[in-house]
C-alpha positions in Angstrom: 40.9 5.5 8.2 38.8 3.6 5.6 37.2 1.4 8.2 36.3 4.3 10.4 34.6 6.1 7.4 32.8 2.9 6.5 31.5 2.7 10.1 30.4 6.3 10.2 28.6 5.9 6.8 27.0 2.7 8.0 25.9 4.3 11.2 24.5 7.3 9.5 22.5 5.1 7.1 21.2 3.0 10.0 19.8 6.1 11.8 18.6 7.7 8.6 16.6 4.6 7.8 14.9 4.6 11.2 11.7 6.5 11.2 9.6 7.6 14.0 6.1 6.0 13.8 3.3 8.4 13.0 1.4 9.4 16.1 -2.3 10.0 15.3 -4.3 12.5 17.1 -7.9 11.6 17.9 -9.1 13.5 14.9 -6.7 11.6 12.6 -8.2 8.3 13.8 -11.7 9.4 12.6 -12.0 8.4 9.1 -13.2 11.3 7.0 -15.0 11.5 3.7 -11.6 12.4 1.9 -10.1 9.0 2.8 -8.2 7.5 -0.1 -6.7 4.0 -0.2 -4.2 3.0 -2.9 -2.8 -0.5 -3.1 -1.0 -2.6 -5.6 1.8 -4.9 -6.4 5.0 -4.8 -8.5 7.2 -7.6 -9.6 10.7 -7.6 -11.0 11.7 -8.3 -14.6 8.7 -6.2 -15.7 6.4 -9.2 -15.2 3.4 -7.4 -13.8 2.1 -4.5 -11.8 -1.3 -3.6 -10.6 -3.0 -0.7 -8.7 -6.3 0.0 -6.9 -7.4 3.4 -6.0 -10.4 3.6 -3.7 -12.4 6.6 -2.6 -15.8 7.2 -1.2 -17.2 7.4 -4.7 -15.0 5.4 -7.1 -12.8 2.3 -7.3 -10.2 2.3 -10.1 -8.1 -0.7 -11.2 -5.2 -1.0 -13.6 -3.0 -4.0 -14.5 -0.2 -4.0 -16.9 3.0 -5.9 -17.8 5.8 -3.4 -18.2 7.9 -5.9 -20.2 5.2 -5.8 -22.9 3.7 -2.3 -22.7 3.0 0.5 -20.4 -0.6 0.5 -21.7 -2.8 -1.3 -19.2 -4.2 -4.7 -20.1 -7.0 -4.0 -17.6 -8.2 -0.5 -16.9 -11.6 -0.4 -15.1 -13.5 1.7 -12.7 -16.8 1.7 -11.0 -18.8 3.6 -8.5 -19.0 2.7 -4.8 -22.3 2.3 -2.9 -22.8 3.7 0.6 -23.0 0.1 2.0 -19.8 -0.9 0.3 -18.0 2.2 1.4 -19.1 1.3 5.0 -17.7 -2.2 4.5 -14.4 -0.9 3.3 -14.1 1.7 6.1 -15.0 -1.0 8.7 -12.1 -3.2 7.3 -9.6 -0.5 8.1 -7.8 -0.5 11.5 -6.4 3.0 10.8 -4.5 3.3 14.0 -2.9 -0.2 13.6 -2.1 0.6 9.9 -0.3 3.8 10.8 1.8 2.0 13.3 3.0 -0.6 10.8 6.5 -0.2 9.5 7.0 -2.6 6.6 9.3 -1.5 4.0 10.4 -4.5 1.9 12.1 -4.4 -1.4 11.8 -7.9 -2.9 11.4 -6.2 -6.3 14.9 -5.0 -5.9 16.1 -8.6 -6.3 13.4 -9.5 -9.0 10.8 -10.6 -6.5 7.3 -9.2 -5.9 6.1 -6.6 -3.3 2.7 -5.4 -2.3 2.1 -1.9 -1.1 -0.8 -0.1 0.6 -1.0 3.6 1.0 -3.8 5.3 3.0 -4.4 9.1 3.2 -6.9 10.3 5.8 -7.1 14.0 5.8 -3.7 15.5 6.3 -1.9 12.3 7.4 -0.8 9.5 5.2 1.2 6.3 5.5 2.6 3.6 3.1 3.8 0.2 3.8 5.5 -2.3 1.4 5.7 -6.0 2.0 6.3 -9.4 0.3 3.5 -10.3 -2.0 1.0 -12.5 -0.3 2.1 -11.8 3.3 -0.9 -11.6 5.5 -0.5 -9.0 8.3 -2.8 -9.6 11.3 -3.4 -5.9 12.0 -4.8 -5.3 8.5 -6.0 -8.7 7.4 -9.6 -7.6 6.9 -8.4 -4.8 4.6 -6.1 -7.1 2.8 -9.0 -9.5 2.2 -11.2 -6.7 0.8 -8.4 -5.7 -1.6 -8.0 -9.3 -2.8 -11.7 -9.5 -3.3 -11.7 -6.2 -5.4 -8.8 -7.5 -7.5 -10.6 -10.7 -8.3 -13.7 -8.7 -9.3 -11.8 -6.5 -11.7 -9.8 -9.3 -13.3 -12.9 -11.2 -14.3 
């Protein structure tokens, strides 16, 4: 009886973890002015966390070390020019991003994870992956996010 209960619970968890990929309509694939990109990383043992929030008008960056304090060590923001916004939007493969299904949890075993969340109108999607992993589909976006992090850390 115990083995059949274990099997049923395992089977349920397997199917519960499976998620249908988001299917974008043509209008969802058009990037609108309300586009928001959030990205960051988190590491185990409270060793460091950062976050970027990018909109058409502003970029905000925070970095803190939870083991020391929840007050950010770096807390900066700046405006976004029209040319930079076009550059950011051009770096996004929106359809490809929404098809990605990365959900790692390295932080669960004291490693580090990166995450990217994109909201475009009514649809949104988030992926989590091992820190430093380059994903071909979104490599241009990842490069842009790395460039912004470097800028704010200076």
